C-alpha positions in Angstrom: 240.1 4.6 97.3 240.4 7.3 99.9 239.3 10.0 97.5 236.3 8.1 96.4 235.2 7.6 99.9 235.7 11.2 100.8 233.9 12.7 97.9 230.6 10.8 98.5 229.9 12.4 101.9 230.8 15.8 100.5 228.4 15.3 97.7 225.8 14.1 100.2 226.6 17.1 102.3 226.2 19.3 99.2 223.0 17.7 98.3 221.7 18.0 101.9 222.8 21.6 101.9 221.1 22.1 98.7 217.9 20.5 99.9 218.0 22.5 103.1 218.5 25.6 101.2 215.6 24.7 99.0 213.6 23.7 102.0 214.5 27.0 103.7 213.5 28.9 100.7 210.2 27.0 100.5 209.7 27.4 104.2 210.3 31.1 103.8 207.9 31.3 100.9 205.3 29.3 102.7 205.7 31.5 105.8 205.4 34.6 103.7 202.3 33.1 102.0 200.7 32.2 105.4 201.5 35.6 106.7 199.8 37.3 103.8 196.8 35.1 104.1 196.6 35.9 107.8 196.7 39.6 107.1 193.9 39.2 104.5 191.9 37.3 107.0 192.3 39.9 109.6 191.4 42.6 107.1 188.4 40.7 106.0 187.3 40.1 109.6 187.8 43.8 110.3 185.6 44.6 107.3 182.9 42.1 108.4 183.0 43.6 111.9 182.5 47.1 110.5 179.7 45.8 108.2 178.0 44.1 111.1 178.3 47.3 113.2 176.8 49.4 110.4 174.2 46.8 109.3 170.5 47.6 109.8 170.1 44.3 111.6 171.6 43.2 115.0 172.8 39.6 115.2 172.3 38.0 118.6 173.4 34.5 119.5 171.5 32.7 122.2 173.4 29.8 123.6 172.0 26.7 125.1 172.4 27.9 128.6 170.4 31.1 127.9 173.4 33.4 127.6 173.5 35.8 124.7 176.2 37.4 122.6 175.2 40.7 121.1 176.8 44.0 120.1 176.6 46.8 122.6 174.6 49.0 120.4 171.8 46.4 120.6 171.5 47.0 124.3 171.6 50.8 123.6 168.8 50.3 121.1 166.6 48.8 123.8 167.6 51.6 126.2 169.5 49.3 128.6 172.1 50.9 130.8 174.4 47.8 130.8 174.9 45.2 128.1 172.4 42.3 128.3 173.9 38.8 129.0 170.7 36.7 129.0 167.3 36.8 127.3 165.7 37.7 130.6 167.8 40.9 130.7 165.9 42.2 127.6 162.6 42.5 129.5 161.3 43.2 132.9 162.5 46.8 133.2 160.3 49.7 134.2 160.7 52.1 131.3 163.1 50.4 128.9 163.6 47.1 127.1 161.0 44.8 125.8 157.6 44.5 127.3 157.0 41.5 129.6 154.6 39.9 127.0 157.1 40.4 124.2 160.1 39.1 126.3 158.1 36.0 127.3 157.0 35.4 123.7 160.6 35.9 122.4 162.0 33.4 125.0 159.4 30.8 124.1 160.2 31.1 120.4 164.0 30.9 121.0 163.5 27.7 123.1 161.3 26.2 120.4 164.0 27.0 117.8 166.8 25.5 119.9 164.7 22.4 120.5 163.3 21.9 117.0 165.4 24.1 114.7 162.3 25.8 113.5 162.7 29.4 112.2 160.4 32.2 113.4 159.5 35.9 112.8 158.3 38.0 115.7 157.4 41.7 116.1 158.5 43.4 119.3 157.9 46.8 120.9 160.3 48.9 123.0 159.0 50.5 126.2 158.9 54.3 126.2 159.5 54.5 122.5 157.6 54.4 119.2 160.1 52.2 117.6 159.3 48.7 116.5 161.6 45.6 116.1 161.2 42.5 114.0 163.3 39.5 115.0 164.0 36.6 112.7 165.3 33.5 114.5 167.1 30.5 113.1 169.3 27.7 114.6 173.0 28.8 114.6 175.7 27.0 112.6 176.8 24.0 114.6 180.4 24.4 113.5 180.5 27.9 114.9 178.1 27.6 117.8 177.7 24.1 119.0 175.3 22.8 121.6 172.1 24.1 120.0 172.7 27.9 119.9 170.1 30.1 118.2 171.0 33.0 115.9 168.6 36.0 116.1 168.5 38.9 113.7 166.9 42.0 115.1 165.6 44.5 112.5 164.5 48.1 113.2 161.2 47.9 111.4 159.7 51.1 112.7 159.6 52.9 109.3 158.7 49.7 107.5 155.9 48.9 109.9 154.6 52.5 109.7 154.7 52.3 105.9 153.0 48.9 106.1 150.4 50.2 108.4 149.8 53.2 106.1 149.6 50.9 103.1 147.3 48.6 104.9 145.1 51.5 106.0 145.1 52.9 102.5 144.3 49.5 101.1 141.4 49.1 103.5 140.2 52.6 102.7 140.5 51.9 99.0 138.7 48.6 99.4 136.0 50.4 101.4 135.8 53.2 98.8 135.6 50.7 96.0 132.9 48.8 97.8 131.0 52.1 98.4 131.5 53.2 94.8 130.3 49.8 93.6 127.3 50.1 95.9 126.7 53.6 94.8 126.8 52.6 91.1 124.5 49.7 91.8 122.1 51.9 93.7 122.3 54.9 91.4 119.0 55.8 89.8 120.9 56.4 86.5 121.5 53.6 84.1 125.3 52.9 84.2 127.4 50.3 82.4 130.9 49.2 81.5 132.2 47.8 78.2 135.3 45.6 77.7 137.9 46.7 75.2 136.0 44.7 72.6 133.0 47.0 73.4 130.9 44.2 74.7 128.9 44.8 77.9 130.8 43.8 81.0 128.8 45.3 83.9 125.4 47.0 84.2 123.8 48.5 87.4 120.3 47.9 88.7 118.8 51.0 87.0 120.0 49.6 83.7 118.4 46.3 84.4 115.1 47.9 85.2 115.3 50.2 82.2 115.6 47.3 79.8 113.0 45.2 81.6 115.4 42.4 82.6 115.6 40.3 85.8 119.2 40.6 86.6 122.5 42.2 85.3 124.0 38.8 84.4 121.3 38.1 82.0 121.7 41.6 80.4 125.4 41.1 80.0 125.1 37.5 78.6 122.4 38.6 76.1 124.0 41.9 75.3 120.8 43.8 75.9 121.4 47.4 74.8 119.5 50.3 76.5 120.0 52.6 73.6 118.7 52.2 70.0 120.9 52.6 66.9 121.3 56.2 65.9 122.4 57.5 62.5 123.3 54.0 61.5 125.5 53.5 64.6 125.0 51.1 67.4 125.7 52.1 71.0 128.9 50.0 70.9 130.0 52.0 67.7 129.6 55.3 69.6 131.6 53.9 72.5 134.3 52.6 70.1 134.6 56.1 68.6 135.0 57.6 72.1 137.7 55.0 73.0 139.5 55.6 69.7 139.6 59.4 70.3 140.2 58.9 74.0 137.7 61.8 74.6 134.5 61.7 76.5 131.5 61.9 74.1 128.1 63.2 75.0 124.8 63.1 73.1 121.1 63.4 73.6 119.0 60.5 72.3 115.5 59.1 72.7 115.0 55.8 74.5 112.4 53.7 76.2 112.7 53.5 79.9 110.3 51.3 81.9 107.9 51.4 78.9 108.0 55.2 78.6 109.6 57.2 75.9 112.2 59.6 77.4 115.0 61.9 76.4 118.4 60.7 77.7 121.8 62.5 77.9 124.3 59.7 77.2 128.0 59.8 78.1 130.7 57.5 76.8 133.8 57.8 79.0 137.0 56.1 77.8 138.9 54.2 80.6 142.1 53.4 78.6 142.9 49.6 78.6 139.9 48.9 80.9 137.3 49.7 78.2 134.6 52.4 78.2 132.2 53.4 80.9 128.7 54.8 80.1 125.8 56.4 81.8 122.5 57.9 80.8 120.8 60.8 82.5 117.1 61.2 82.1 116.7 64.8 80.9 113.1 64.5 79.9 112.0 66.4 83.0 114.7 69.0 82.4 113.5 69.4 78.8 109.9 69.7 80.0 110.9 72.1 82.7 112.8 74.2 80.2 109.8 74.3 78.0 107.6 75.2 80.9 110.1 77.9 82.0 110.2 79.2 78.4 106.4 79.3 78.3 106.3 80.8 81.7 108.9 83.4 80.7 106.9 84.3 77.6 103.7 84.5 79.7 105.6 86.6 82.3 106.9 88.9 79.7 103.4 89.3 78.3 102.1 90.0 81.7 104.9 92.5 82.4 104.1 94.3 79.2 100.5 94.7 80.4 101.6 96.1 83.7 101.5 99.8 84.3 104.9 99.8 86.0 108.1 99.8 84.0 110.2 96.6 84.4 113.7 96.0 83.3 115.9 92.9 83.8 119.7 92.8 83.6 121.7 89.6 83.4 124.8 88.6 85.4 127.0 90.6 82.9 124.9 93.7 83.6 123.4 93.6 80.1 119.8 94.5 79.6 117.9 91.2 78.9 114.3 92.4 79.0 112.4 95.7 79.1 108.6 95.9 79.0 106.6 98.4 77.1 105.8 100.7 80.0 109.6 100.9 80.7 110.3 102.0 77.2 107.5 104.5 77.3 108.5 105.9 80.7 112.1 106.5 79.8 111.5 107.2 76.0 113.8 104.4 74.8 113.7 103.2 71.2 113.3 99.5 70.5 116.3 99.5 68.2 118.6 100.8 71.0 117.2 98.4 73.5 117.7 95.5 71.1 121.5 96.1 71.5 121.2 94.9 75.1 123.1 97.9 76.5 124.8 97.6 79.8 123.4 98.9 83.1 125.7 101.9 83.1 124.8 102.9 79.6 121.1 102.6 80.4 121.6 105.0 83.3 123.6 107.4 81.1 120.7 107.4 78.5 118.2 108.0 81.3 120.2 111.0 82.3 120.3 112.3 78.8 116.5 112.0 78.6 116.1 113.7 82.0 114.8 110.6 83.7 117.1 110.4 86.7 117.2 112.6 89.8 119.5 115.6 89.6 122.7 114.7 91.6 126.0 116.6 92.1 128.3 113.6 91.4 126.6 111.4 88.8 129.5 108.9 88.3 129.5 108.2 92.1 125.7 107.9 92.0 125.8 105.5 89.1 128.5 103.4 90.9 126.2 103.1 93.9 123.4 101.7 91.7 125.8 99.2 90.1 126.5 97.9 93.6 122.9 96.7 93.6 124.1 93.7 91.6 126.3 92.5 94.5 123.7 93.1 97.2 121.9 90.2 98.8 118.8 92.2 99.7 116.4 94.2 97.6 116.7 98.0 97.5 113.9 100.5 97.3 114.2 104.3 96.8 112.2 107.2 95.4 113.3 109.3 92.4 112.1 112.8 91.9 112.7 113.6 88.3 113.3 117.1 86.9 109.9 117.2 85.3 108.2 116.6 88.6 107.6 112.9 88.1 107.7 110.7 91.2 109.2 107.2 90.6 109.3 104.4 93.2 112.3 102.2 92.2 112.7 98.6 93.5 115.9 96.8 92.7 115.7 93.0 93.3 118.9 90.9 92.9 118.2 87.6 91.2 120.0 84.3 91.9 121.8 84.2 88.6 123.7 87.4 89.4 121.4 89.7 87.5 119.1 92.5 88.7 115.3 93.0 88.3 114.2 96.7 88.4 110.7 97.9 88.8 109.8 101.6 88.1 106.4 102.6 89.4 105.1 106.1 88.5 103.7 107.4 91.7 103.1 110.9 90.6 99.4 110.5 90.7 99.6 108.8 94.1 101.7 111.7 95.4 99.3 114.2 94.0 96.4 112.2 95.5 98.2 112.0 98.9 98.6 115.7 98.8 95.0 116.2 97.8 94.0 113.8 100.6 95.9 115.9 103.1 94.2 119.0 101.7 90.8 117.2 101.9 91.4 116.2 105.5 92.2 119.8 106.4 89.2 121.0 104.4 87.1 118.3 106.1 88.3 119.5 109.5 87.7 123.1 108.6 84.2 122.2 107.2 83.2 120.2 110.2 84.3 122.9 112.5 82.2 125.5 110.7 79.0 123.4 110.5 76.0 124.6 112.4 75.6 121.0 113.6 77.5 119.2 116.3 79.1 116.2 114.5 80.8 113.1 115.8 81.7 109.8 114.1 81.8 106.5 116.1 83.6 103.5 114.8 82.1 100.0 114.7 83.5 99.2 118.1 81.9 102.3 119.6 85.0 104.4 119.8 84.9 108.1 119.1 87.0 108.7 116.0 86.1 112.1 114.5 84.3 115.2 116.0 84.0 118.9 115.3 84.5 121.9 117.4 80.7 122.4 118.1 80.4 118.9 119.4 83.0 119.5 122.0 81.5 122.8 122.9 78.0 121.5 123.1 78.9 118.8 125.5 81.7 120.8 127.2 84.3 118.0 126.5 88.0 118.9 126.9 90.6 118.0 124.3 92.5 115.7 126.6 89.5 113.4 126.9 88.7 113.6 123.2 92.2 112.9 122.0 92.1 109.6 123.8 89.3 108.5 121.4 87.1 107.2 124.3 84.5 104.5 123.8 80.8 105.4 123.9 80.3 103.8 127.3 83.2 105.8 128.7 81.7 109.0 127.2 78.1 108.7 128.2 78.6 109.7 131.9 80.1 113.0 130.7 77.1 113.6 128.3 74.3 112.6 130.7 74.9 115.5 133.1 73.9 118.0 130.4 70.5 116.5 129.8 67.3 117.7 131.4 66.6 114.1 132.3 70.0 112.3 132.6 68.5 108.9 132.5 67.5 109.6 128.9 71.1 109.2 127.9 70.3 105.5 127.3 68.2 106.6 124.3 71.3 108.2 122.8 73.3 105.0 123.5 70.6 102.9 121.9 70.4 105.1 118.8 74.2 104.8 118.1 74.4 101.1 118.8 71.3 100.2 116.7 72.5 102.3 113.8 75.9 100.6 113.9 74.5 97.1 114.0 71.4 97.4 111.8 72.8 100.0 109.4 69.6 102.1 109.6 69.3 105.8 110.3 67.4 107.0 113.3 66.2 110.4 114.6 65.3 111.7 118.0 65.3 114.8 120.2 67.3 115.7 123.3 66.4 118.5 125.7 69.3 120.0 127.7 69.1 121.2 131.2 69.4 124.8 130.1 66.2 124.4 127.9 67.9 124.0 124.5 66.4 121.4 122.2 68.4 119.5 119.7 67.4 117.4 116.7 69.6 114.2 116.9 70.2 111.9 113.9 72.4 108.8 113.6 73.4 107.8 110.0 75.3 104.6 109.0 78.3 105.4 106.9 79.7 103.2 104.1 82.8 102.3 106.0 80.9 100.8 108.9 81.1 103.8 111.1 78.1 105.8 112.5 77.6 109.5 112.0 76.0 111.3 114.9 74.6 114.8 114.3 73.0 117.4 116.7 71.2 120.5 115.4 70.0 123.2 117.8 66.3 123.5 117.1 65.6 126.2 119.8 65.6 129.1 117.4 64.2 127.1 114.6 60.9 126.6 116.5 60.5 130.3 116.7 61.4 130.7 113.0 59.0 127.9 112.1 56.1 129.8 113.6 57.1 132.9 111.8 57.4 130.9 108.5 53.9 129.6 109.0 52.5 133.1 109.4 54.5 134.2 106.3 53.2 131.2 104.3 49.7 132.2 105.0 50.4 135.7 103.8 52.0 134.4 100.7 49.1 132.1 99.9 46.7 135.1 100.2 49.1 137.1 98.0 49.3 134.3 95.4 45.5 134.1 95.3 45.3 137.8 94.7 48.0 137.5 92.0 46.0 134.8 90.2 42.8 136.9 90.2 44.9 139.9 89.0 46.4 137.9 86.1 43.0 136.6 85.1 41.4 140.1 85.2 44.3 141.7 83.4 44.2 139.0 80.7 40.6 139.7 80.0 41.2 143.5 80.2 44.1 143.1 77.6 41.9 141.0 75.3 39.3 143.8 74.5 41.8 146.4 73.2 43.9 143.7 71.5 40.8 142.5 69.6 40.2 146.1 68.4 43.8 146.5 67.4 43.7 143.2 65.4 40.4 144.1 63.8 41.5 147.6 62.6 44.8 146.2 61.4 42.9 143.6 59.3 40.7 146.4 57.9 43.7 148.4 57.0 45.3 145.4 55.3 42.1 144.8 53.4 42.2 148.3 52.0 39.0 149.7 53.6 40.8 152.9 54.4 42.4 153.0 50.9 45.4 151.5 49.3 48.5 151.3 51.5 52.0 151.7 50.4 54.4 148.7 50.6 56.0 150.1 53.7 52.6 150.6 55.4 51.6 147.1 54.5 54.8 145.8 56.3 53.9 147.9 59.3 50.3 146.4 59.3 51.8 142.9 59.1 54.1 143.6 62.0 51.1 144.9 64.0 49.1 141.7 63.3 52.1 139.4 64.2 52.6 141.3 67.5 48.9 141.1 68.2 48.9 137.3 67.6 52.0 136.9 69.8 50.4 139.0 72.5 47.2 136.9 72.2 49.2 133.7 72.6 50.9 135.2 75.7 47.6 136.2 77.2 46.3 132.6 76.6 49.4 131.2 78.1 49.0 133.4 81.2 45.4 132.3 81.5 46.2 128.7 81.1 49.1 128.9 83.6 46.8 130.6 86.1 44.2 127.8 85.7 46.9 125.2 86.1 48.2 126.8 89.3 44.6 126.9 90.6 44.1 123.3 89.6 41.3 124.2 87.3 42.8 123.3 83.9 40.2 120.9 82.2 41.5 117.9 80.2 39.5 116.3 77.4 41.1 112.8 77.0 40.5 110.9 73.7 42.3 108.2 71.7 44.7 110.1 69.5 46.9 108.9 66.7 50.3 109.9 67.9 52.1 110.1 64.5 49.3 112.2 63.0 49.3 114.6 66.0 53.0 115.1 65.9 53.0 115.6 62.1 50.3 118.3 62.5 52.3 120.0 65.2 55.5 120.1 63.1 53.6 121.2 60.0 52.2 124.1 62.0 55.7 125.3 62.9 57.3 124.7 59.5 56.7 128.3 58.4 58.1 129.7 61.5 61.2 127.5 61.2 61.7 128.5 57.6 61.4 132.2 58.4 64.0 131.8 61.2 66.4 129.9 58.9 66.1 126.8 61.1 66.0 123.2 59.7 63.1 121.4 61.4 63.1 117.6 61.2 60.8 115.0 62.6 61.4 111.3 63.4 58.4 109.0 63.8 60.1 105.7 63.3 59.1 104.3 66.8 56.1 106.5 67.5 53.3 104.6 65.8 50.1 103.9 67.8 47.3 105.6 69.7 47.1 106.9 73.2 44.5 108.5 75.4 45.4 112.2 75.9 44.1 115.7 75.4 45.4 116.5 71.9 44.7 120.3 72.3 46.7 120.6 75.5 49.5 118.3 74.3 49.7 120.3 71.1 49.9 123.4 73.2 52.7 122.0 75.3 54.8 120.7 72.3 54.2 123.9 70.4 55.6 125.9 73.4 58.7 123.8 73.4 59.1 123.9 69.6 58.5 127.6 69.6 61.3 128.1 72.1 63.6 125.8 70.2 63.1 127.6 66.9 62.9 131.2 68.3 66.1 131.0 70.4 68.1 129.0 67.8 70.6 130.6 65.4 70.1 130.9 61.6 71.3 127.6 60.0 70.6 125.7 63.2 68.7 122.4 63.5 65.7 121.3 65.5 64.7 117.6 65.7 61.2 116.3 66.9 61.2 112.6 67.9 58.2 110.5 68.9 59.2 107.1 70.4 57.8 104.4 72.8 59.8 103.4 75.8 57.8 100.4 77.2 54.3 101.7 78.0 55.4 105.4 78.0 55.4 107.8 75.1 58.4 110.1 74.8 58.2 113.3 72.8 61.7 114.7 72.4 62.6 118.1 71.1 66.3 118.8 70.7 68.2 121.7 69.1 71.8 122.8 68.7 71.2 126.4 69.7 73.0 128.4 72.4 71.4 126.5 75.2 70.4 127.5 78.8 72.3 128.1 82.0 72.2 125.5 84.7 70.5 127.9 87.1 67.8 128.5 84.5 67.3 124.8 84.0 66.7 124.5 87.8 64.2 127.3 87.5 62.2 125.5 84.8 61.9 122.4 87.0 60.7 124.5 90.0 57.2 125.7 90.7 56.0 129.2 89.8 59.3 129.9 87.9 59.6 132.0 84.8 62.7 130.7 82.9 65.3 132.7 81.1 66.9 131.5 77.9 69.7 132.9 75.7 68.5 134.0 72.3 70.6 134.0 69.2 72.1 137.4 70.0 73.0 136.4 73.6 70.3 138.5 75.2 68.0 137.2 77.9 64.2 136.9 77.2 61.5 135.7 79.5 58.5 133.4 78.9 56.1 131.0 80.4 56.3 128.4 77.6 58.4 125.7 79.3 56.7 126.0 82.8 53.3 125.8 81.0 54.4 122.7 79.0 55.7 121.1 82.2 52.4 121.7 84.0 50.4 120.3 81.0 52.6 117.2 80.8 52.4 116.6 84.6 48.6 117.0 84.5 48.7 114.0 82.2 50.7 112.1 84.8 54.0 112.5 83.0 57.3 114.3 83.4 59.3 116.9 81.5 63.1 116.7 81.6 65.4 119.4 80.4 69.1 118.8 79.4 71.2 121.6 78.3 74.3 123.7 78.7 75.5 127.0 77.3 76.8 126.5 73.8 75.7 122.8 73.6 72.0 123.1 72.7 68.9 122.0 74.6 67.0 118.7 74.7 63.5 118.5 76.2 62.0 115.1 76.9 58.3 114.8 77.6 57.3 111.5 79.0 53.6 110.5 78.9 52.6 107.2 80.5 49.6 105.3 79.4 46.6 106.1 81.6 
């Protein structure tokens, strides 16, 4: 019994010990487990703290009494020197913290959240900084922060706000640009449109609507009104589809009707990827017309340039010769084949040098480079070229807008020669004026003295200083008046010059100087509007005039004596001449016996000489009568062709003997005229006789009778040796015996032409003589109807 009772407590004790051991083990394991969990919690809390410290947001708890819990770096962010404990500590500072308005707004939002639990988002600014904050407020977890605390998250949104503001600005700018672009497209004068991916019209502008004659763009899109017509079997949408498929902008020129008018359009189809295809049409009709006009103008200009006397060459922007007119080719001796190759400017200068058509220079490459710089010049260049052959060229190089160069070469050789000749003429004029016997001055239209000679200055005793000032007439008159015998008569001189200048009429007058000299004054209007003033000293001429009158009387008496002498001598010559002719006829008739052939030739020569001498005597007698005015005329109606034919027939034998071909032309000489046939025959025979006698063997003489209005012209022309100019003048003067070259070049004398002139003039006509040595002689006798 005892053992049983003792064993139970021991077992219980064992069991208890076992349970305690187990409990201890469990307690130890639980303790170890709790310790591990506590360590993990601490580690996790440490990590959370570090995350919060490194987080871009700052958590701030605002309790119900207004106190706040916030990390220290939040206060540093606001620039506060000490950590903030209440919301009011965040604002109200001078240069740091929140602005008063932002602090007040934040406090109001926090109170509202604490009262209603409503969340909020608020943007805040920091004083003295460009940084911006964004606060997000919510009610705090009641389990953590009871009594209505608010949890605020402060985010540094400076970069985000800047980016947002940038994006907002860009969005506004893009919106404005889009609006402007849309307005521009709508207002554009070019038809523009947009097609959807299915190539149906989606949008058209106002110009498109007007072009197709619609009322609005919506109607055009709904109806699918196409501006362009099908071309080559393709509709406008087909062309757009091809452009979209190739993803390449397509361009073409088509004809279309715009506002009822047929125009040429340059059409563009522009692929826009998934957005479809855009299109626009540019009216190029004016451009085409302008190009046509420019082409026609260019052709006309080139035709005009080819007609210019100056050489013209045009080079393009690449310095190639694009045009050269004919004078340019001729001036520089260029061939068409070479110019058709469009040589460069440098090659043209080289070829000019080879042809000797550029000035001689020491460094030709440098000279050529300077001319190539003309292409880059903005102003035209002008220079003169003196070529080795003495040619003077004026060269003008004009840059043109397309980068090319237009060159004009004007041959001024003749101008240079004329300028030199002009200088010489001016010097000759000055020398001539200074050697005139007249005092000469030229006054311009405004009365100013422009030209004078040395004698003018000496006559009026004017010094060079005054004359070189080219004084006006009213300034010069006081200096002139003091030389006149009557100074007040200077007004006459003034009136002469002014009247001649205004009325363009010449005037004459006289001026008597105080020293007794008398001058003949004349004022003559000049073609250039000036007035020529001349003064001739007539003092000695008056004496000479009287002497000439006395001499003239003596000459008239001598002329009368000469006439009587010629008449008496002619009659005295006629008596022995008649005897010589009579005895020669008897000898020729064989009265003194038969003559040998040589003797007969001598007799014939005597008879011819006697006839010739008889004619000369008759001519002298007639000439004497004409000079005395006593030549009688027996006028009668005479058949002109018959008279001329008789005259020519009478000289046919003489012409044949002289070996001269005598021809007559009566084609326009038919008709009758009142004249003295004997005297006219005498005059024409004298002219024909000279034409035949002084012509060469094989020469020709032509007699022409023609009517010129109411006047009859008798013309005798020959191709003989002619007459000298001085002899022609002698024929046309009174009392002159002409000299004429015979076929051997010797000089003979005769009264034939002067007698013929006197006979023609006695009929009221004229005798004209045209000739020159070696070119023959033409005598024209004009007889007017009485």
